[in-house]
C-alpha positions, 0 to 999 in steps of 0.5 A, a space after each residue: 500500500 501507499 499514500 494516494 492522491 484522492 482529493 486535491 485539497 491536502 488536508 482532506 486527502 490526508 484524512 481520507 488516507 487515514 481510513 483507506 490505510 486500514 483497507 476494507 475493514 474500515 471502509 468501502 474504498 469505492 464508496 469513499 472515493 465516489 463520495 469525497 474525491 471531489 468535495 471542496 468545502 467543509 459543508 460538502 465534506 460533512 454532508 458526504 461522510 454523513 450520508 455514507 455513515 448513515 447508510 453504513 449504519 443502516 446496513 449494519 456495517 458498523 466499523 465503516 459507519 464509525 470511521 465515516 462518522 469520525 470523518 463527518 465530525 472532524 472538520 466541524 467546529 466545537 460549537 456545532 451541534 452536529 459535531 457532538 451528534 456525529 461523535 456519539 454516533 461514531 463511538 456507538 458504532 465503534 463498540 457495535 463493531 468491536 462486539 459484533 464484527 470484530 468480536 473483541 474481548 476488552 474491559 472498559 475502565 474509568 480511572 479517577 483523575 482530578 475529580 473526573 475520569 480518564 476513559 480506558 480500554 484494556 485488552 488482556 490476551 491469555 499468557 500476556 508477555 508484557 503490558 503496553 500503554 497506548 495513547 493518541 495525540 492531538 484531539 484524538 479518541 481511543 476507539 479509532 486506534 483499536 484496529 492498530 493495537 489489536 495487532 499487538 494483542 495478537 502478539 500477546 501484549 496486554 494493551 491499555 489504551 487510554 484518553 488523557 486530557 484534551 482527548 475524547 471523553 476526557 475533553 467532554 468532561 472539561 479535562 483540557 489538553 496539557 503538556 504534563 501528560 505524565 500525571 495522567 499516565 502515572 494515575 493510569 499506572 497506579 490504577 492498574 497496579 502496573 510496575 513495568 510497561 512499555 508505552 506507545 504514543 501515536 502522533 502528538 502522543 509521541 511527545 506524551 510517551 517520551 515526556 512520561 518516560 522521562 518522569 515515570 520509570 515504570 515505563 521501561 520502553 517508549 515509542 514515539 509513533 511519530 516524533 514530536 518535540 516542539 508543539 509551538 513549532 508544529 502549530 505555527 508550521 501550518 502557516 506560510 511565511 512570513 506569517 509563521 515567523 511573525 506569529 513566533 516572534 510575537 509569541 517570543 516577545 509576548 506581544 499578545 495584542 499583535 499576535 491576536 490581531 494577526 491570527 484573527 485577520 488570518 482566520 477571516 481569510 482562511 477557513 482552514 486556519 479558522 478551523 485549526 485555531 478554533 479546534 486548538 482553543 477548544 481542546 486547550 480550554 483557552 480563550 485567545 490565540 495568544 493563550 492557545 500558542 502559550 499553552 502549546 509552547 509548553 509541549 517541548 521536550 528540550 528540558 527532559 531528553 536528558 532524563 530518558 534512561 530507557 529503551 527508546 524508539 523514534 519513528 518519523 515520515 520523511 514527508 510528514 506534512 504535520 511534524 517538521 522533519 527537523 524534529 526527528 533529527 533534533 530529537 535523535 541528537 538530543 537523547 544521550 542517556 537512553 539505555 538504547 536508542 533506535 531511530 527509523 525514518 520511513 521514505 516514500 519508496 517504502 510507502 511510509 513517508 506520511 505522518 504516522 505512516 498513513 498509506 502504509 501504517 503496517 510498516 510502523 506496526 511491524 517496526 514497533 512489534 519487532 522492536 518490542 520483541 527485542 527490547 521489551 518482554 517482561 
């Protein structure tokens, strides 16, 4: 498999490939291409996915419906009623798929955290050879990763998949996206009584996994799938120059009014920028663009890489449109005290050049599986 150009708008095309990468399990390829290859607006995007989601649900294709509803809600703003409706339908269909299509065995847990709860799924195969903690990244929710982690379950790893602040049900409980993710991780480890585990962080979760490993040594091995070491750099990288540099400069010198005015002007001219900032404000619980970028700026590994003493695996795509490639090299060169450091940059020739190897995600799954077998078996 490889990354495909289905829609000419890069942001739409990437999301389409997120589903196509799973093959027939997650979608009907012909159905998806027929309905979304020509969409050009957020409204058209939502309408197309909503239509095939509804049809799939009626036909009891629950996993297809779940992924289609996920796409239907993706570009909707948080204050849009349809977003919450699509999210709830998405989650409902995921669990129908887990129960009636995939026949998975799992436990649901709500881990108490800051007076609220973290949503967890636990998969326990017979004679498990080790425990692997898995989290997603920026505005993700755990159900969409079950297909990926189920492969680790088949290899006899006990999997604990959980949502931290700013993700899925945690966000609905007003637990907002936060740089100090290790607090949630430690709480989950305490709840399950885990003394040793590996941790895999997906997308922005790569940052979460490494930061958590720096502060909680019960994590014996950590995987950044993919790397992310500087949140401010990532979230300003979405803007073209010279706007990108202007935002970074305004943040550096704390020119709050300048940054807010600049970003608000851009939001009026670009619906994609408007959506990105709106979603950022939503998941971080911030009120202004400056507050958002300030919050995101704390997501930085520069001060913690020296604390990494475990086995570490760094993954990256050579043409990742989301995470600048320099973050892979910078992180690779800044980890000096790890027990071992393995780095893998996937290329276009092998089909893994995109963010999280979308298009051929099996490359990453295989790399993680092989690495866990070498470096982490309890």
